[in-house]
Kinemage of the C-alpha trace (Angstrom):
@kinemage 1
@onewidth
@group {chain A} dominant
@subgroup {mainchain}
@vectorlist {calphas} color= white
{ca met a 1} P 73.067 85.882 83.061
{ca ser a 2} L 73.197 85.710 86.860
{ca pro a 3} L 76.395 86.752 88.741
{ca thr a 4} L 76.874 83.099 89.763
{ca asn a 5} L 76.754 81.914 86.153
{ca val a 6} L 79.135 84.680 85.079
{ca trp a 7} L 81.601 83.610 87.777
{ca his a 8} L 81.409 79.956 86.737
{ca arg a 9} L 81.881 80.916 83.091
{ca tyr a 10} L 85.009 82.972 83.779
{ca his a 11} L 86.318 80.380 86.191
{ca ala a 12} L 85.960 77.750 83.476
{ca val a 13} L 87.767 79.979 80.969
{ca trp a 14} L 90.710 80.450 83.295
{ca glu a 15} L 90.811 76.738 84.093
{ca cys a 16} L 90.884 76.055 80.352
{ca arg a 17} L 93.758 78.507 79.873
{ca ala a 18} L 95.661 76.902 82.724
{ca val a 19} L 95.193 73.477 81.134
{ca gln a 20} L 96.384 74.809 77.764
{ca thr a 21} L 99.475 76.333 79.367
{ca glu a 22} L 100.210 73.047 81.101
{ca met a 23} L 99.860 71.168 77.795
{ca leu a 24} L 102.348 73.527 76.156
{ca glu a 25} L 104.807 73.048 79.028
{ca val a 26} L 104.479 69.278 78.729
{ca phe a 27} L 104.852 69.531 74.946
{ca arg a 28} L 108.039 71.597 75.293
{ca glu a 29} L 109.528 69.134 77.778
{ca val a 30} L 108.817 66.163 75.520
{ca ala a 31} L 110.445 68.025 72.613
{ca arg a 32} L 113.438 68.919 74.780
{ca his a 33} L 114.004 65.353 76.005
{ca arg a 34} L 112.831 63.685 72.761
{ca ser a 35} L 111.176 61.243 75.077
{ca ile a 36} L 107.843 60.961 76.853
{ca thr a 37} L 109.542 59.033 79.637
{ca gly a 38} L 112.237 61.686 80.015
{ca ala a 39} L 109.671 64.474 80.120
{ca ala a 40} L 107.608 62.590 82.692
{ca thr a 41} L 110.664 62.209 84.912
{ca ala a 42} L 111.585 65.901 84.595
{ca leu a 43} L 108.039 67.024 85.312
{ca arg a 44} L 107.433 64.393 87.995
{ca tyr a 45} L 104.385 63.170 86.099
{ca thr a 46} L 103.459 59.633 85.211
{ca gln a 47} L 104.270 58.539 81.684
{ca ser a 48} L 100.573 57.986 80.970
{ca ala a 49} L 99.737 61.542 82.142
{ca val a 50} L 102.280 62.999 79.706
{ca ser a 51} L 100.964 60.815 76.896
{ca arg a 52} L 97.403 61.998 77.576
{ca gln a 53} L 98.497 65.647 77.529
{ca ile a 54} L 100.262 65.218 74.184
{ca ala a 55} L 97.275 63.367 72.731
{ca ala a 56} L 94.917 66.148 73.931
{ca leu a 57} L 97.160 68.836 72.412
{ca glu a 58} L 97.359 66.973 69.093
{ca leu a 59} L 93.575 66.723 69.104
{ca glu a 60} L 93.255 70.463 69.753
{ca val a 61} L 95.664 71.566 67.012
{ca gly a 62} L 94.417 68.889 64.635
{ca ala a 63} L 97.843 67.519 63.727
{ca arg a 64} L 100.347 64.883 64.857
{ca leu a 65} L 103.119 66.638 66.751
{ca phe a 66} L 105.482 63.711 67.350
{ca asp a 67} L 106.398 60.584 65.497
{ca arg a 68} L 106.567 57.714 68.004
{ca leu a 69} L 109.843 55.906 67.442
{ca pro a 70} L 111.156 52.632 68.892
{ca arg a 71} L 113.304 54.763 71.209
{ca gly a 72} L 111.768 58.121 72.007
{ca val a 73} L 109.924 60.572 69.788
{ca ala a 74} L 110.724 63.050 67.022
{ca leu a 75} L 108.975 66.298 66.176
{ca thr a 76} L 106.914 66.374 63.018
{ca ala a 77} L 106.904 69.470 60.794
{ca glu a 78} L 103.748 70.611 62.564
{ca gly a 79} L 105.366 69.942 65.933
{ca thr a 80} L 108.446 71.976 64.985
{ca cys a 81} L 106.186 74.861 63.988
{ca leu a 82} L 104.207 74.681 67.235
{ca leu a 83} L 107.363 74.451 69.367
{ca thr a 84} L 108.507 77.886 68.182
{ca his a 85} L 105.205 79.441 69.227
{ca ala a 86} L 104.911 77.415 72.440
{ca thr a 87} L 108.381 78.517 73.528
{ca ala a 88} L 107.541 82.166 72.811
{ca val a 89} L 104.238 81.945 74.688
{ca leu a 90} L 105.724 80.225 77.736
{ca asp a 91} L 108.721 82.562 77.863
{ca arg a 92} L 106.423 85.580 77.629
{ca leu a 93} L 104.225 84.212 80.418
{ca ala a 94} L 107.281 83.617 82.600
{ca leu a 95} L 108.456 87.170 81.940
{ca ala a 96} L 104.979 88.517 82.773
{ca arg a 97} L 104.965 86.623 86.074
{ca arg a 98} L 108.404 87.999 86.988
{ca glu a 99} L 107.388 91.552 86.135
{ca val a 100} L 104.101 91.299 88.044
{ca asp a 101} L 106.002 89.905 91.040
{ca ala a 102} L 108.445 92.822 90.827
{ca val a 103} L 105.614 95.362 90.725
{ca arg a 104} L 103.862 93.625 93.619
{ca ala a 105} L 107.098 93.779 95.621
{ca gly a 106} L 107.645 97.432 94.736
{ca ala a 107} L 110.877 96.583 92.941
{ca ser a 108} L 109.936 98.043 89.551
{ca gly a 109} L 107.466 100.370 87.909
{ca his a 110} L 107.026 104.128 87.798
{ca leu a 111} L 106.264 106.277 90.860
{ca arg a 112} L 104.898 109.764 90.140
{ca val a 113} L 104.883 112.035 93.177
{ca gly a 114} L 103.095 115.379 93.202
{ca ala a 115} L 104.005 118.090 95.686
{ca phe a 116} L 103.721 121.808 96.416
{ca ala a 117} L 106.744 124.108 96.436
{ca thr a 118} L 107.711 124.086 100.115
{ca ala a 119} L 107.406 120.296 100.324
{ca asp a 120} L 109.770 120.135 97.349
{ca ala a 121} L 112.337 122.230 99.219
{ca ala a 122} L 113.598 119.330 101.318
{ca leu a 123} L 110.942 116.860 102.505
{ca val a 124} L 110.076 115.282 99.155
{ca pro a 125} L 113.670 115.092 97.833
{ca arg a 126} L 114.809 113.412 101.042
{ca ala a 127} L 111.890 110.975 100.982
{ca leu a 128} L 112.564 110.133 97.327
{ca ala a 129} L 116.262 109.586 98.085
{ca arg a 130} L 115.350 107.263 100.957
{ca phe a 131} L 112.866 105.448 98.729
{ca arg a 132} L 115.349 105.076 95.860
{ca ala a 133} L 117.951 103.542 98.171
{ca gly a 134} L 115.599 100.619 98.781
{ca his a 135} L 113.929 100.541 95.357
{ca pro a 136} L 116.581 101.321 92.733
{ca gly a 137} L 114.579 99.680 89.938
{ca val a 138} L 111.639 102.092 90.221
{ca arg a 139} L 111.540 105.104 87.885
{ca leu a 140} L 110.720 108.357 89.698
{ca ser a 141} L 109.175 111.586 88.486
{ca leu a 142} L 107.866 114.757 90.110
{ca val a 143} L 104.629 116.644 89.450
{ca glu a 144} L 104.689 120.237 90.739
{ca gly a 145} L 101.647 122.296 91.630
{ca val a 146} L 99.337 123.586 94.332
{ca thr a 147} L 96.704 121.593 96.192
{ca gly a 148} L 93.936 122.006 93.596
{ca ser a 149} L 96.045 121.173 90.561
{ca leu a 150} L 97.738 118.274 92.330
{ca leu a 151} L 94.419 116.655 93.252
{ca ser a 152} L 93.293 117.137 89.645
{ca ala a 153} L 96.472 115.406 88.448
{ca leu a 154} L 95.716 112.510 90.766
{ca leu a 155} L 92.170 112.193 89.415
{ca ala a 156} L 93.433 112.364 85.828
{ca gly a 157} L 95.883 109.522 86.414
{ca asp a 158} L 98.916 111.778 86.019
{ca ala a 159} L 100.199 111.171 89.557
{ca asp a 160} L 100.200 108.222 91.966
{ca val a 161} L 100.381 110.145 95.239
{ca val a 162} L 100.316 113.887 95.942
{ca leu a 163} L 101.228 116.044 98.896
{ca val a 164} L 98.625 118.692 99.723
{ca thr a 165} L 97.728 120.972 102.612
{ca ala a 166} L 93.972 120.324 102.695
{ca cys a 167} L 91.585 117.704 101.339
{ca ala a 168} L 88.022 116.925 102.424
{ca asp a 169} L 86.924 115.351 99.130
{ca pro a 170} L 85.678 111.739 99.574
{ca arg a 171} L 87.206 110.810 96.224
{ca phe a 172} L 90.596 110.837 97.939
{ca ala a 173} L 92.159 108.809 100.728
{ca val a 174} L 94.187 111.102 102.978
{ca his a 175} L 97.311 110.117 104.914
{ca his a 176} L 98.640 112.538 107.523
{ca val a 177} L 102.364 113.253 107.096
{ca leu a 178} L 103.135 116.034 109.566
{ca ser a 179} L 101.887 119.267 111.107
{ca glu a 180} L 104.414 121.993 110.402
{ca pro a 181} L 104.686 125.222 112.406
{ca val a 182} L 104.192 128.473 110.550
{ca leu a 183} L 106.998 130.979 111.220
{ca leu a 184} L 107.256 134.748 110.935
{ca ala a 185} L 109.950 136.024 108.576
{ca val a 186} L 111.338 139.502 109.349
{ca pro a 187} L 114.438 141.408 108.239
{ca arg a 188} L 117.474 140.918 110.498
{ca ala a 189} L 117.286 144.617 111.407
{ca his a 190} L 113.647 144.327 112.525
{ca pro a 191} L 112.989 145.129 116.228
{ca leu a 192} L 111.438 141.686 116.719
{ca ala a 193} L 114.409 139.836 115.181
{ca gly a 194} L 116.163 139.437 118.506
{ca thr a 195} L 113.031 138.502 120.454
{ca pro a 196} L 113.454 135.053 122.002
{ca ser a 197} L 109.771 134.676 122.943
{ca val a 198} L 106.793 133.629 120.833
{ca val a 199} L 105.391 136.500 118.738
{ca arg a 200} L 101.734 137.447 119.131
{ca leu a 201} L 99.598 138.942 116.374
{ca ala a 202} L 99.049 142.127 118.363
{ca ala a 203} L 102.711 142.987 117.828
{ca leu a 204} L 102.228 142.801 114.057
{ca ala a 205} L 99.234 145.098 113.689
{ca asp a 206} L 101.163 147.880 111.919
{ca glu a 207} L 103.387 145.687 109.743
{ca ala a 208} L 103.440 145.653 105.939
{ca trp a 209} L 102.876 142.107 104.719
{ca ile a 210} L 104.173 140.136 101.752
{ca ala a 211} L 101.570 137.502 100.776
{ca gly a 212} L 100.673 135.168 97.954
{ca ser a 213} L 97.337 136.883 97.340
{ca ala a 214} L 95.748 140.280 97.899
{ca ala a 215} L 92.985 138.408 99.758
{ca pro a 216} L 94.559 137.317 103.078
{ca glu a 217} L 91.872 134.672 103.609
{ca glu a 218} L 93.423 132.808 100.646
{ca thr a 219} L 96.886 132.682 102.247
{ca leu a 220} L 98.576 131.322 105.360
{ca leu a 221} L 97.055 134.300 107.153
{ca ala a 222} L 93.540 132.816 106.799
{ca pro a 223} L 93.323 131.353 110.367
{ca ser a 224} L 94.461 134.701 111.800
{ca val a 225} L 91.922 136.586 109.679
{ca arg a 226} L 89.180 134.386 111.119
{ca leu a 227} L 90.336 135.505 114.575
{ca gly a 228} L 89.857 139.149 113.546
{ca phe a 229} L 93.413 140.019 112.493
{ca arg a 230} L 93.502 142.456 109.558
{ca pro a 231} L 96.906 142.424 107.858
{ca arg a 232} L 97.958 145.227 105.543
{ca ile a 233} L 99.229 143.496 102.421
{ca ala a 234} L 101.827 145.682 100.755
{ca phe a 235} L 103.104 143.280 98.072
{ca val a 236} L 101.746 140.143 96.430
{ca ala a 237} L 104.378 137.542 95.523
{ca gly a 238} L 103.681 133.925 94.640
{ca glu a 239} L 107.104 132.326 95.027
{ca trp a 240} L 108.761 131.773 98.400
{ca thr a 241} L 112.106 133.044 97.151
{ca ala a 242} L 110.437 136.297 96.086
{ca lys a 243} L 108.630 136.690 99.403
{ca leu a 244} L 111.832 136.164 101.351
{ca gly a 245} L 113.680 138.533 99.029
{ca phe a 246} L 111.146 141.275 99.736
{ca val a 247} L 111.468 140.620 103.468
{ca ala a 248} L 115.274 140.754 103.277
{ca ala a 249} L 114.998 144.124 101.532
{ca gly a 250} L 112.984 145.468 104.460
{ca leu a 251} L 109.740 145.836 102.509
{ca gly a 252} L 107.611 143.838 104.925
{ca val a 253} L 107.144 140.594 106.814
{ca thr a 254} L 105.633 137.282 105.759
{ca leu a 255} L 104.598 133.883 107.054
{ca val a 256} L 106.808 130.945 106.159
{ca pro a 257} L 105.932 127.239 106.604
{ca ala a 258} L 108.646 125.384 108.510
{ca leu a 259} L 109.320 123.240 105.425
{ca ala a 260} L 110.494 126.363 103.624
{ca ala a 261} L 112.767 127.542 106.452
{ca arg a 262} L 115.871 126.217 104.688
{ca ala a 263} L 115.267 128.669 101.849
{ca ala a 264} L 115.503 131.699 104.140
{ca pro a 265} L 118.574 133.862 103.373
{ca ala a 266} L 120.971 134.900 106.137
{ca asp a 267} L 119.524 138.421 106.312
{ca val a 268} L 116.063 137.103 107.265
{ca ala a 269} L 115.134 136.025 110.785
{ca leu a 270} L 112.484 133.353 111.395
{ca leu a 271} L 110.462 133.696 114.579
{ca pro a 272} L 107.934 131.384 116.272
{ca leu a 273} L 104.299 132.470 116.384
{ca his a 274} L 101.699 131.542 118.968
{ca pro a 275} L 100.010 128.338 117.684
{ca asp a 276} L 96.570 129.464 118.909
{ca glu a 277} L 96.763 132.494 116.612
{ca val a 278} L 98.697 130.943 113.723
{ca pro a 279} L 98.139 127.183 113.932
{ca pro a 280} L 100.460 124.605 112.359
{ca arg a 281} L 99.722 123.617 108.781
{ca asp a 282} L 98.879 119.995 108.054
{ca val a 283} L 100.802 118.292 105.281
{ca leu a 284} L 98.830 115.399 103.815
{ca ala a 285} L 99.476 112.711 101.252
{ca ala a 286} L 96.491 111.886 99.055
{ca thr a 287} L 95.743 108.816 96.965
{ca leu a 288} L 92.571 107.809 95.151
{ca ala a 289} L 89.899 106.407 97.467
{ca gly a 290} L 88.718 102.886 96.768
{ca arg a 291} L 91.790 101.992 94.717
{ca thr a 292} L 94.447 99.420 95.521
{ca val a 293} L 97.514 101.311 96.720
{ca pro a 294} L 100.572 100.157 94.731
{ca ala a 295} L 103.509 98.777 96.713
{ca thr a 296} L 105.654 101.656 95.464
{ca val a 297} L 103.253 104.224 96.937
{ca thr a 298} L 103.092 102.361 100.252
{ca ala a 299} L 106.891 102.281 100.401
{ca phe a 300} L 107.118 105.967 99.497
{ca leu a 301} L 104.650 106.887 102.254
{ca thr a 302} L 106.818 104.970 104.722
{ca ala a 303} L 109.894 106.882 103.526
{ca leu a 304} L 107.957 110.158 103.663
{ca arg a 305} L 106.878 109.639 107.254
{ca ala a 306} L 110.400 108.632 108.254
{ca glu a 307} L 111.798 111.866 106.810
{ca ala a 308} L 108.965 113.947 108.264
{ca ala a 309} L 109.812 112.597 111.721
{ca leu a 310} L 113.334 114.042 111.350
{ca phe a 311} L 112.252 117.599 110.539
{ca pro a 312} L 111.660 118.824 114.101
{ca ala a 313} L 115.260 117.821 114.827
{ca asp a 314} L 116.681 119.604 111.749
């Protein structure tokens, strides 16, 4: 069957369904008013149009639905039976239309946001709070992970939008959220702690480092490694609280994304680094490429960008 014929076939099916729905609505109105004339007035149809609809419906179900009386009509037993089903069908269709409208408007549904740890520290909670204020009927949930697992969750249908730090895969549509500076965390007693100027890598050549991996090219140090910097990693710690705890104890220094700065304890100093040596880290929101973006996701991205714009002023 050609694409044109398929289209005409489906178009005809939907037209038929629309006609059937209209017949049920007319049938319900006639039953409600016990009068073809009354139903015609309520529906703003002609009396003959209502009569034709009832006749067509009776022909389709194969039974008389109304007894025609000198004044008005009365449901037959078959008509009473059909009215119960017609009312249920029409009410369910009306409910479906309302729910679809609510989803289209972003007023209901379920929004599943995936994010990495530092984004969860403040950016995502603030964005979700802003979103909820305007969309109280939407259920919210959080998916935690790192970039790879979050993108996998998106592909598997377990998340609607995820925040990641890198994505060049064409299966995803990427939305830039912000570029966050990367800061140097040192103990308060460290000689650099009181330095007001930007720190250069040369000043860190002899430092012990706390990192998320023994391979520095797999951490925030990767851009610096590509420039020839060779950090001495003394401890491997995956969680930001652990890294900062080790720094506070004087066991080394570490790099901290600006989003995680709020988690730094009072006995840790955060210092700016030269952006040419330690460039800002991009924070991206990813959705599935080629898919219609739900209204809830669009609204969340708006809230996310609004909160991201406030972070430099925090």
